[in-house]
N, C-alpha and C positions, 0 to 999 in steps of 0.2 A: 644844697640840704643834704644830711646824711641819711641813711636808711635807719629804722629803728633796730635795736639787736634782735636778732632772730633766737626765740626761746626753743631750746633742744626739748623735744618730747620724750627721747627715746630713755628708756630706764637703765641700759644697758650700753657698756662702751663697745663698739662694732671694732673687730680685729680683720686687717686686710688680708685674708687667707685665700689663695684660689685651691679648692678643693673639688675635684671630680664628684659628681653627684648624680643619680637618677631621679627624674621628675616623672612622676606617674599623676596623669590627672585628665579630665575632659574638656575639649576644646569648645567653642562657642555653640556648636551645633551638637554636643553631647557625645560626640564621638572620644571613646578612651584612646589614649597614647602615652607612650613611654618615650622619653628623650633622655639621652646623654647630656649633661650640662656641666657648666663650672661655676660653682659659689665662688664670689667676688670679696663678699666680707660676710662675717659670722659675728652674732653676738648672742647671749643667752637666750635672748627674746625672738630672735628672727635671723634671716640671712637675705642677701641680694644674690640673686641667680641669673647668669647670662644664658637665655634659651634662644633656640631659632625662631619659634611661632610665638605669635601674641596670644594670650591666655586672657580669659574674661577676670575681671576684679571679683573678689569674694569668692572665687572657686577654691575648693578644698583640694590641697596637693599632697600626695604622698612622696617623701622623698628617703632616698637610700643611698648612703655614702659606702662605695665599696671598700672592701678591706681584703688584704691578701691572705690567702690562708697557709699558715704555718702549722707544720706537723708539731705535737707535742705540746703546744701552747694552749692555756684554757681559751675556749672561744669568747669571742667578745659577746657581751649581753647585747640582745637584739635591740633592746632600746636604745643603745648608744649609734647604732648604725640606721635605724628606721623611725622616720619623725613625720608626724602630721604637720599641716601649716595650713594656712589660708592666705592668698594670694591678695595683698592690700593694693598693688599697683602694676601695671604693666606699662612701661615707658620704651619708645623706639630708641634705638642707638645705632652706631654704625655696624651693620651686619648682623643684629641681633636684636633681641628685646631685655629690658633687665626687668626682671621680677622681683618685686618687695614682697617677702613672706615673713608671717607672724607666726610662730610656734604656736601649737595647740597648748605645750606646757614648756614653761622655761626649762633650760638645758641644764641650769646648776640645782646644786640641791644644798640647801642650809637649814639650820634650825626654824627659821620663818621663811617658809618657800614662796611666802607672797611678796617679800622685798628683795631686793637687788642686794648682793654681797657688797658693802662698801669697805674701803680701807679706814681704820681708825687712825688717828692723829696721836701722835704722844707729844708732850708738852715738856719740853727739857729745860 
């Protein structure tokens, strides 16, 4: 007997990118901490981050993506580097925990910000 097909619940495609990120949150005892972690994949709606300690689900998380300072360049907008998210799940993995995060606001900007951007198909 074959398993029924799994319905994809995500609105946006995940990109397999390894991005350094600072994670600021509170642990299960309410103690605030800051950890340097790695995002393993990213979409407009969230990211999967490898962290060293287990975090409570539904916890609020502040993320900061570090960027190198370049003289003479216009600074990056803070909104592109600082993100708020909610922890949806924390799964033990080899030597770390995989933290599934949902951004407070999607990353993309479009005319209809409540809908994901989709490729239009052309008929020839």
